[in-house]
Phi, psi and omega in degrees: 000135174229153173224152183259091182285331182298325181271001184079011183264113181259016182283122179283157177301332183284355180295133181264001176294134179307140184308319181295334181269347183299316178297329178294317179294318178300318179296322176299315178297315180303314180296316179298313182298320181291325186264339190248338190271123175267323186209148179238130177226151178233081185293332177216163179301334184257008180226136173239130179247128177245120174278120186260149173299150175304138179085359182267349186298320182299317178296316178299319178296319179295316178295318179298318180298317179293322182293321181290344176289330182252337179232080189292350179285343176285140169236120179250130173227156182234142182226125177290136176222166178301128177079023178144220178209162174256133173256110178268129178239116181245146175222156171293158181307325181295344183244021180299326180300323178292319178294322175302313181294321178295320177298316178298317179295319179298316179297319179293310183295321183274354180075027180247155165278133181247000000 
């Protein structure tokens, strides 16, 4: 598996989304991450937790559902918390590099150090 971190592209080779649609999905994630993420945490190497703004969960669920159709190794779960919700993103150990890149992208898009 490879990902192109230099271009800001965290899409793995194993993604089944047509190549022409991949930049659109990355842009959707960038917009979501920039507008919805309050806090980024990495409790384990295979899990990324994003604290979402109130009202952002529905958009996150839709994006997560579309993402798991092309990158089935992702597992997205949502947990209600005070002041919003947590979006848990889990991957198998073999895909930690993709989660690393997504964490970096989340930090950049949301204006946080991750």
